[in-house]
Structure formats: C-alpha cells, structure tokens
C-alpha positions as CSV (number, residue, x, y, z in Angstrom):
1,M,30.5,93.8,-65.7
2,K,29.7,92.2,-69.0
3,K,26.6,93.4,-70.7
4,Y,24.2,91.4,-72.9
5,N,22.0,91.9,-75.9
6,I,18.5,90.9,-75.0
7,A,15.5,90.3,-77.3
8,I,12.0,90.2,-75.9
9,V,9.7,88.2,-78.2
10,G,6.0,89.1,-77.5
11,A,7.1,92.5,-76.2
12,T,3.7,94.1,-76.8
13,G,1.8,91.6,-74.6
14,N,1.1,91.9,-70.8
15,V,4.1,89.8,-69.9
16,G,6.4,91.3,-72.5
17,R,5.8,94.8,-71.2
18,E,6.3,93.6,-67.6
19,I,9.6,92.0,-68.6
20,L,10.8,95.4,-70.0
21,N,9.9,97.2,-66.8
22,I,11.6,94.5,-64.6
23,L,14.8,94.5,-66.6
24,D,15.0,98.3,-66.1
25,F,14.0,98.2,-62.4
26,R,16.5,95.5,-61.6
27,K,19.3,97.1,-63.6
28,F,19.9,94.0,-65.7
29,P,23.2,94.4,-67.5
30,T,21.9,95.1,-70.9
31,N,23.9,96.4,-73.9
32,N,20.9,96.5,-76.3
33,I,17.3,95.5,-75.8
34,F,15.2,94.5,-78.8
35,A,11.4,94.5,-78.6
36,V,10.0,91.9,-81.0
37,A,6.4,91.1,-81.9
38,S,4.1,90.3,-84.9
39,S,4.2,92.3,-88.1
40,K,1.1,94.2,-87.1
41,S,3.0,95.8,-84.2
42,E,6.1,96.7,-86.2
43,G,7.2,100.2,-85.8
44,T,5.0,100.9,-82.7
45,K,6.6,102.3,-79.6
46,I,6.5,100.8,-76.1
47,N,7.2,103.0,-73.1
48,Y,8.8,101.4,-70.0
49,G,10.7,102.4,-66.9
50,N,10.4,106.0,-66.0
51,D,11.2,107.6,-69.3
52,K,12.4,104.9,-71.8
53,E,11.0,104.0,-75.1
54,I,11.6,101.2,-77.5
55,I,10.4,100.5,-81.1
56,V,9.0,97.1,-82.0
57,S,10.6,94.9,-84.7
58,D,8.8,92.3,-86.8
59,L,9.6,88.8,-85.6
60,E,9.5,87.4,-89.2
61,K,12.2,89.9,-90.3
62,F,14.2,89.9,-87.0
63,S,17.8,88.6,-87.0
64,F,18.9,86.9,-83.8
65,K,22.6,87.1,-84.9
66,N,23.8,89.4,-82.2
67,V,21.3,88.5,-79.4
68,D,22.7,86.7,-76.3
69,I,19.5,85.9,-74.5
70,V,15.9,85.8,-75.8
71,L,13.0,86.3,-73.3
72,S,10.0,84.8,-75.0
73,S,6.3,85.1,-74.1
74,A,4.5,85.2,-77.4
75,G,2.6,81.8,-77.4
76,S,3.6,78.2,-77.8
77,E,3.3,78.0,-81.6
78,I,5.3,81.1,-82.1
79,S,8.1,79.8,-79.8
80,K,8.1,76.6,-81.7
81,N,8.5,78.4,-85.0
82,F,11.3,80.9,-84.2
83,S,13.3,78.9,-81.6
84,K,15.5,76.9,-84.1
85,K,16.4,80.1,-85.9
86,A,17.4,81.9,-82.6
87,V,19.4,79.0,-81.3
88,K,21.2,78.5,-84.6
89,S,22.2,82.2,-84.4
90,G,23.8,81.7,-81.0
91,S,21.0,82.9,-78.7
92,I,19.9,81.2,-75.5
93,I,16.1,81.2,-75.1
94,I,14.2,81.6,-71.9
95,D,10.7,80.6,-72.9
96,N,7.5,81.6,-71.0
97,T,5.1,79.3,-73.0
98,S,4.1,75.7,-72.6
99,C,6.1,74.7,-75.7
100,F,9.2,73.3,-74.1
101,R,8.3,72.7,-70.4
102,M,8.0,68.9,-70.5
103,D,10.9,68.3,-72.8
104,K,13.3,66.1,-70.8
105,D,16.3,67.9,-72.2
106,I,15.1,71.4,-71.4
107,P,15.3,72.6,-67.7
108,L,12.1,73.9,-66.1
109,I,13.3,76.5,-63.6
110,V,12.0,78.4,-60.6
111,P,15.4,79.9,-59.4
112,E,14.6,79.6,-55.7
113,V,13.4,76.0,-56.0
114,N,15.6,74.2,-58.5
115,P,18.6,76.4,-59.6
116,E,20.8,73.3,-59.9
117,D,18.8,72.2,-62.9
118,L,19.8,75.2,-65.0
119,K,23.2,73.6,-65.8
120,N,21.3,71.4,-68.3
121,Y,20.5,74.4,-70.6
122,K,23.4,73.6,-72.8
123,K,21.7,70.6,-74.4
124,K,19.3,72.7,-76.4
125,K,20.1,76.2,-75.4
126,I,16.5,76.6,-74.2
127,I,15.2,77.1,-70.7
128,A,11.5,76.9,-69.8
129,N,9.6,79.1,-67.5
130,P,6.8,77.2,-65.7
131,N,3.1,77.9,-65.7
132,C,2.2,80.9,-63.5
133,S,0.1,78.8,-61.1
134,T,2.8,76.1,-60.8
135,I,5.5,78.7,-59.9
136,Q,3.7,80.1,-56.9
137,M,2.7,76.7,-55.6
138,V,6.1,75.1,-55.8
139,L,7.8,78.1,-54.3
140,A,5.4,77.8,-51.3
141,L,5.8,74.0,-51.0
142,K,9.6,73.6,-51.6
143,P,10.6,74.3,-48.0
144,L,7.8,72.0,-46.7
145,H,8.8,69.2,-49.1
146,E,12.4,69.4,-47.9
147,L,11.3,69.0,-44.3
148,F,8.4,66.6,-44.4
149,K,8.4,65.0,-47.9
150,I,5.1,65.8,-49.6
151,K,3.2,62.8,-51.0
152,K,-0.1,64.3,-52.1
153,I,-1.3,67.7,-53.2
154,V,-4.9,68.9,-53.7
155,V,-5.0,72.4,-55.2
156,S,-7.8,74.7,-56.4
157,T,-6.7,77.8,-58.2
158,Y,-8.5,81.1,-58.5
159,Q,-6.9,82.6,-61.6
160,S,-7.2,86.2,-62.8
161,T,-8.1,87.2,-66.3
162,S,-4.7,88.7,-67.0
163,G,-3.4,85.1,-67.2
164,A,-5.4,84.8,-70.4
165,G,-4.2,88.1,-71.9
166,K,-5.5,91.6,-72.6
167,T,-8.6,90.4,-74.5
168,A,-9.7,88.5,-71.5
169,M,-9.1,91.5,-69.2
170,D,-11.1,93.7,-71.6
171,E,-14.0,91.2,-71.6
172,L,-14.1,91.4,-67.8
173,F,-14.0,95.2,-67.8
174,H,-16.7,95.6,-70.4
175,Q,-19.0,92.9,-69.0
176,T,-18.8,94.5,-65.6
177,L,-19.9,97.9,-67.1
178,D,-22.7,96.2,-68.9
179,V,-24.0,94.6,-65.7
180,Y,-24.6,98.1,-64.3
181,K,-26.1,99.4,-67.6
182,N,-28.5,96.4,-67.5
183,K,-27.2,95.3,-70.9
184,P,-27.2,91.6,-72.0
185,L,-23.8,89.9,-71.4
186,E,-22.5,88.1,-74.5
187,P,-19.2,86.2,-73.8
188,T,-16.9,86.2,-76.8
189,F,-13.5,85.2,-75.3
190,F,-14.6,83.1,-72.4
191,S,-17.1,80.1,-72.6
192,K,-19.4,81.8,-70.1
193,R,-19.7,85.3,-68.7
194,I,-16.8,86.2,-66.5
195,A,-18.2,89.3,-64.7
196,F,-19.5,88.4,-61.3
197,N,-19.0,84.7,-62.0
198,L,-16.5,81.9,-61.8
199,I,-15.6,79.6,-64.7
200,P,-14.1,76.2,-63.7
201,H,-12.4,75.8,-67.0
202,I,-9.0,77.0,-68.2
203,D,-7.6,75.8,-71.5
204,D,-8.8,72.8,-73.5
205,F,-10.3,69.6,-72.0
206,L,-8.3,66.4,-72.1
207,E,-9.8,62.9,-72.4
208,N,-9.5,62.2,-68.7
209,G,-11.6,65.3,-67.8
210,D,-8.8,67.4,-66.7
211,T,-8.0,70.6,-68.6
212,K,-4.6,71.4,-70.0
213,E,-4.1,74.0,-67.3
214,E,-4.7,71.4,-64.6
215,N,-2.4,68.9,-66.3
216,K,0.3,71.5,-66.5
217,M,0.2,72.0,-62.7
218,I,0.6,68.2,-62.2
219,E,3.3,67.5,-64.7
220,E,5.4,70.6,-64.1
221,T,5.3,70.2,-60.3
222,Q,6.5,66.7,-60.6
223,K,9.3,67.7,-62.9
224,I,10.5,70.6,-60.8
225,L,10.4,68.7,-57.5
226,K,11.7,65.6,-59.2
227,T,9.1,63.2,-57.7
228,K,5.8,61.7,-58.7
229,I,3.7,63.4,-56.1
230,D,0.0,62.5,-56.3
231,I,-1.7,65.8,-57.4
232,F,-5.3,66.7,-58.0
233,S,-5.8,70.1,-59.5
234,T,-8.9,72.2,-60.3
235,C,-8.3,75.5,-62.1
236,V,-10.9,78.3,-62.0
237,R,-11.0,81.6,-63.8
238,V,-12.3,84.4,-61.5
239,P,-13.4,88.0,-62.1
240,V,-10.1,89.6,-61.0
241,F,-7.7,91.5,-63.2
242,V,-4.3,90.6,-61.7
243,G,-3.3,88.1,-59.1
244,H,-3.8,84.4,-58.7
245,G,-5.0,82.7,-55.5
246,E,-4.6,79.0,-54.6
247,S,-6.1,76.8,-51.9
248,V,-3.5,74.1,-51.4
249,F,-3.8,71.0,-49.3
250,I,-0.9,68.6,-48.8
251,E,-0.3,65.2,-47.1
252,T,3.2,64.4,-46.0
253,E,5.2,61.3,-45.2
254,K,6.7,62.7,-42.1
255,K,4.9,64.4,-39.2
256,I,4.5,68.1,-39.7
257,N,6.0,70.4,-37.1
258,L,4.2,73.8,-37.5
259,K,6.9,75.8,-35.8
260,K,9.6,74.3,-38.1
261,A,7.3,74.7,-41.1
262,L,6.7,78.4,-40.4
263,S,10.4,79.1,-39.6
264,S,11.5,77.4,-42.9
265,M,8.9,79.2,-45.0
266,K,9.8,82.6,-43.5
267,K,13.4,82.1,-44.3
268,F,12.8,80.9,-47.9
269,S,13.7,83.3,-50.6
270,G,10.8,84.8,-52.5
271,L,8.2,83.8,-49.9
272,S,6.3,86.1,-47.5
273,V,4.3,84.5,-44.7
274,V,1.3,86.6,-43.5
275,N,-0.6,84.2,-41.3
276,E,-2.7,85.8,-38.5
277,N,-6.0,84.4,-37.5
278,I,-7.7,87.8,-37.4
279,D,-9.8,89.9,-39.8
280,G,-7.5,90.8,-42.6
281,G,-4.7,88.7,-41.4
282,Y,-4.1,87.2,-44.8
283,V,-3.1,88.4,-48.3
284,T,-5.5,88.7,-51.2
285,P,-4.8,88.7,-55.0
286,D,-5.5,92.5,-55.1
287,E,-2.7,93.0,-52.5
288,S,-0.3,90.8,-54.4
289,A,-0.5,92.9,-57.6
290,G,2.8,94.7,-58.3
291,E,4.7,92.6,-55.7
292,D,7.5,90.2,-56.3
293,E,6.9,87.8,-53.4
294,V,4.6,84.8,-53.2
295,F,2.4,85.3,-50.1
296,V,1.3,82.4,-47.9
297,S,-1.6,82.7,-45.5
298,R,-4.3,80.7,-43.7
299,I,-1.8,77.9,-42.7
300,R,-3.6,75.1,-40.9
301,I,-2.7,71.6,-39.8
302,K,-5.6,69.1,-39.5
303,D,-3.6,66.2,-38.3
304,E,0.1,65.3,-38.0
305,K,0.6,64.8,-41.7
306,K,-2.1,67.1,-43.3
307,M,-1.7,70.8,-43.9
308,G,-3.7,73.5,-45.8
309,M,-2.7,77.0,-46.9
310,W,-3.7,79.9,-49.1
311,V,-1.1,81.1,-51.7
312,V,-1.3,84.3,-53.8
313,A,1.0,86.0,-56.2
314,D,1.1,88.5,-59.1
315,N,0.8,86.1,-62.0
316,L,2.4,88.7,-64.4
317,R,5.4,89.2,-62.2
318,K,6.6,86.2,-60.2
319,G,4.2,84.0,-62.2
320,A,5.8,85.1,-65.5
321,A,8.0,88.1,-66.2
322,L,10.0,88.2,-62.9
323,N,10.7,84.5,-62.9
324,T,11.9,84.8,-66.5
325,V,14.3,87.7,-65.6
326,Q,15.5,85.8,-62.5
327,I,16.4,82.8,-64.6
328,A,18.4,85.2,-66.9
329,E,20.2,86.7,-63.9
330,L,21.0,83.2,-62.6
331,L,22.2,82.2,-66.1
332,I,24.7,85.0,-66.4
333,K,25.8,84.7,-62.8
334,K,26.5,81.0,-62.8
335,H,27.0,79.9,-66.4
336,L,27.9,82.8,-68.7
337,K,30.8,84.4,-66.7
C-alpha cells in the first residue's frame, strides 16, 4: 500500500490533536507526519496515540514541498494565507475552517453523504470540511431526504464550548469553580457568562439578524444536499465541554413512513439510532464524547409530512477531526491510486 506524507496545520489545537490520534488509531497509511503551528509553538512536543511523540514546526518556515495531503484546522485567515503556497508545492489541502466552504469550485464533503462531489477537488486541489453542526445534521437527514424529499428544516443547536477552542473551555471550567467559591463571574471570551447559562449567540451577527454560525448551517446544508431547502437555524452555546446537540424539525414533500425512515437511518453509515420512549432511551452530548457515530433519538412524527428528532455527536471527532480523516481516506481510495 502506498504511504503518504501528511502535514497537520493547527496541530496544537483541540482538533489538530484529535486528528493525530485518529490517524494513528485508524492506521492511516502515513510515511511522515508533520505537526505545524504558529511560531510560538515551534519546538514543542505533542504526544498522541499510545506512545508516539511529534515536534511542532513553525508554519511560516515550513516547506510543503514533500507533503501529499495537508489537514488544516488553524483558522480561516491562516488557511487563506498558506493555501496557495501549499498547493503550489503539490499538496492537496483538506481544510476544516470556513475559508473555502462556499467556493463553488471547492467540494464540501461529508463522506457518507456526498462522496461523489470529491471528484471536483482537482480544480483547486482544496477540499472543505463542513461546520461541525452541519455535519451531524446532514448525516442524520440524508437518508430521510432520499426517501421523502425535505423541503423545510428548523434547527436549534446546543453547542459545547470545545467548538470555540481551548480558551472557551477554560472559561467554562474556571467560571464553574468560581460559582462554588462565590466569586464574581467576569466573562472574557464569551459575551456573557457561560457557567450555568445558555448564550444564543455564536460568531458575529449579520445584517439580517442571523449569526455567521446560523448562516453556515443554512448555506452549507444547501450546498451538500444540492437543493435550496428552506432552513431556519438558531445556534446556542451551552455549558458543556464536548458534544453538540441539535433539535431538528423537518417538513417533507412526500408522506413520511416511520418504519421506512427508521430502517433507512439504522442502515446508514455513521448513524446510530437510539430511540426508546423510556427514561434514558436517548443519547446526550456527554455520551457522544469520544464516539465516531452521530446519534439520533426522540424521533417523532406530528403529521404525515412533519418529523422531529434529537441529534448529538462529538463535535471534535465526527464534527471535525474524524470527518477530515475520512475525507483523506476517501481521497486516497478513489482518486490517488
């Protein structure tokens, strides 16, 4: 089997570290792995797998000349700045930021949902990884869309602090401690306190009142499913460390057959249906942490063409790192033989 040189840009972040572990766990055919980050991390060591260690290189100095695939999760501006250099050196980029997602010439991929779109990577040698909340939602909706053709989605997300990075997780941790110490809570990263609270605001506000996070879910879902589905999204940050939850309501063009819906979802790769109407007969974000699957629970039909469900996933794994690695696996299997 051919082996590949892989560079992980943003290797010191939550997602970058998860990518390292997943590459090791899934025995990705690597020849060399390069951990790349900002100059302040140059020379530091990252431990991954059971006993592996890697030294971080400075992105500004790093040469992509011998790198086959770049797995990037260092932020949109950073991706924008280094991508031309990497592609010119012969690398293919799989990018986990919002930088390239809506570029019409760059495929936006969830391997279980739209693997056929990956063939378009040759136009710019860049492949985009969707937003974490988009990934888990489209994975749950794809089998239903194939059967009943979804025409409307209303989604409310309950997104963990890890989606905003280590600083956000640290703020939740320290604020939680301060509550029990009767100390005043002063938000520094979030706009309001996150401990024991909910914040209906993720990313910047747009002129229409949506946030960028809400707009991402709308535009990305439409691009991945190749249809202008009517989508209303509300994204909320919650005091959870890892794992995103979503309440998803859909309206369809065809009548929904619950038996067919459940059968299709249970067979769909990457989905796990846990749908019992009993105490604990559902999956929570805490239980999704560390798992590869997207879990679907609380499935309900209100009339022949309306259906609701609860969708949870580990946002650092399937919502980011795992999906990135799966794209790379699909790329080498189907296109780099």
